[in-house]
C-alpha positions in Angstrom: 120.5 13.9 73.4 122.6 16.3 71.6 122.2 20.2 72.4 120.0 21.1 69.1 117.6 18.1 69.8 117.5 19.6 73.5 116.9 23.1 72.1 114.3 22.1 70.2 112.5 20.1 73.0 112.8 23.2 75.1 111.2 25.5 72.5 108.2 23.0 71.9 107.7 22.5 75.6 107.9 26.6 76.1 105.4 26.8 73.6 102.8 24.4 75.5 103.8 26.3 78.5 102.8 29.8 77.4 99.3 28.3 76.6 99.1 27.0 80.4 100.3 30.7 81.6 97.7 32.3 79.4 94.9 30.0 81.0 96.3 31.0 84.4 95.6 34.5 83.7 92.5 36.1 85.9 89.6 34.9 84.2 86.6 37.2 83.0 86.7 40.9 82.7 89.9 40.8 85.3 91.8 38.9 82.7 90.6 40.8 79.8 91.0 44.1 81.5 95.1 43.0 82.3 95.7 42.1 78.6 94.0 45.5 77.3 96.2 47.5 79.9 99.2 45.7 79.0 98.7 46.5 75.5 98.2 50.3 76.2 101.3 50.1 78.3 103.3 48.6 75.3 101.9 51.6 72.8 99.5 49.2 71.3 96.1 50.7 69.9 93.3 49.6 71.6 89.6 50.5 70.6 86.8 48.7 71.7 88.2 46.1 73.6 90.2 44.8 70.4 93.9 45.3 70.0 95.3 46.5 67.0 98.3 44.2 66.1 100.5 45.4 63.3 102.0 42.1 62.8 102.3 38.7 64.5 105.5 39.5 66.0 103.6 42.3 68.0 101.4 39.5 69.5 104.4 37.5 70.3 106.0 40.5 72.1 102.7 41.3 74.1 102.6 37.9 75.1 106.5 37.9 76.5 105.9 41.0 78.2 102.7 39.8 79.8 104.1 36.4 80.9 107.7 37.0 81.9 108.3 40.7 82.6 107.8 41.5 86.7 104.3 43.1 87.6 104.0 45.8 90.4 104.8 43.1 93.1 107.9 42.1 91.5 106.6 38.8 90.3 105.6 37.8 86.8 102.9 35.8 86.0 105.4 32.8 85.2 106.8 33.2 88.5 103.2 33.2 90.4 102.4 30.1 88.3 105.4 28.5 89.3 104.5 29.3 92.9 101.0 27.8 92.8 102.6 24.0 92.6 101.1 23.2 89.1 101.3 19.5 87.4 103.5 20.2 85.1 106.4 18.4 83.3 110.2 18.5 84.4 111.1 20.3 81.6 108.3 22.5 81.9 109.3 23.5 85.6 113.1 23.8 84.6 112.1 26.4 82.1 110.0 28.6 84.7 112.7 28.3 87.1 114.9 29.7 84.1 112.2 32.3 83.1 112.2 33.7 86.9 115.8 34.3 86.9 115.8 35.7 83.4 116.2 39.4 82.6 116.0 41.3 78.9 119.2 42.6 78.0 120.9 43.8 74.8 123.8 41.3 73.2 126.1 41.6 70.6 126.7 38.9 68.1 130.7 37.4 68.6 130.2 34.7 66.4 127.7 32.7 64.2 128.1 28.9 64.1 125.4 28.3 61.1 126.2 24.3 61.3 125.2 23.8 65.0 122.6 26.5 64.9 123.9 28.9 67.5 125.4 32.2 68.2 128.2 33.5 70.4 126.9 36.7 72.5 128.2 39.1 74.4 126.3 41.3 77.1 126.2 44.8 76.5 124.5 45.5 79.9 126.1 43.3 82.5 129.6 41.9 83.1 129.7 38.2 82.2 131.1 35.4 80.1 130.4 35.2 76.4 128.1 32.2 75.9 126.3 30.2 72.9 122.6 30.4 72.4 120.9 28.3 70.3 118.5 29.7 67.6 117.6 27.7 64.1 116.4 31.2 62.7 119.0 33.8 64.0 122.2 31.4 63.2 120.9 31.2 59.5 120.6 35.4 59.3 122.4 36.6 61.7 125.7 38.4 61.1 128.9 39.0 63.5 128.4 42.4 65.1 124.6 42.6 64.8 122.7 43.3 68.1 120.0 41.6 69.6 117.5 42.7 72.5 115.7 39.9 74.3 114.9 37.5 76.9 117.3 34.4 77.1 116.1 31.5 79.4 119.0 28.8 80.4 118.5 25.8 81.1 121.3 23.2 82.1 124.0 24.3 79.3 121.3 25.0 76.8 120.4 29.1 76.6 118.0 30.0 74.1 115.8 33.5 73.4 112.0 33.4 74.6 110.6 34.4 71.6 110.5 38.2 71.4 114.1 39.2 70.1 114.6 42.6 68.5 117.5 42.8 66.2 119.7 46.3 65.3 122.6 47.0 63.1 126.4 47.5 64.6 126.1 51.5 63.7 123.3 51.7 66.1 125.3 50.2 69.0 126.3 53.6 71.0 122.7 55.1 70.5 121.1 52.0 72.2 123.5 51.8 75.0 122.9 55.5 75.6 119.3 55.0 75.8 120.0 51.8 78.1 122.0 54.2 80.5 119.4 56.4 80.9 117.1 53.6 82.4 119.5 52.8 85.2 118.4 56.2 87.0 115.1 54.3 87.8 115.8 52.8 90.9 113.1 50.4 90.9 114.6 47.4 89.3 111.0 46.0 88.0 110.0 49.5 86.6 113.5 49.5 84.8 113.0 46.2 83.5 109.3 47.2 82.0 110.5 50.3 80.8 113.4 48.7 78.6 111.3 46.6 77.1 109.0 49.3 76.2 112.1 51.2 75.1 113.5 48.8 72.6 109.8 48.4 71.3 110.1 52.1 70.5 113.5 52.0 69.0 112.4 49.0 66.8 110.3 51.3 64.5 113.5 53.7 64.1 116.0 51.0 62.9 116.5 49.7 59.6 116.2 46.3 60.7 113.2 44.1 61.0 113.0 41.1 63.0 110.9 38.1 61.9 110.6 34.8 63.5 111.4 31.3 62.2 
């Protein structure tokens, strides 16, 4: 199986897995309260038990934050689900392990390979080698030098965004890095991770770019 087909297989499996993770949430009032509390934490308007989403992307970001960001106990819903030893496919299990090892970060696009549907990224928040990420939508629209915030899953040789990425223009790089540097004062890495996600949601409202998912 070539890399593009494997990427597409992983994305399809990830969508199915997200449904299972949502079903894994507490049932009844506890589950609803968790979702509403998460929405409020992200700054979404909640009235009468209903979340007012301004866009489809906002709903995707709530889902990503709810399922993959660490909670107070340091574990995400995805990690707790993995520890419950669910009867899932090997591909879904590999995605869960990738999710457990992932963090959000700010990336700079070094190169775009539209033919192979991939982008070469440089992590601006951690010291590591540049790497290729497969993304059909971004590879068709993104440009070298632009910035992407998001969470990347790595399964074998394939890396891909989990689906809640936010794009920024090159001229905002210094501002974004300065904002991230302030978060480093937060010692608790789990709280810092959640604050980072919320920060970039707020910064998105001020940027000239608008991210659309393919």
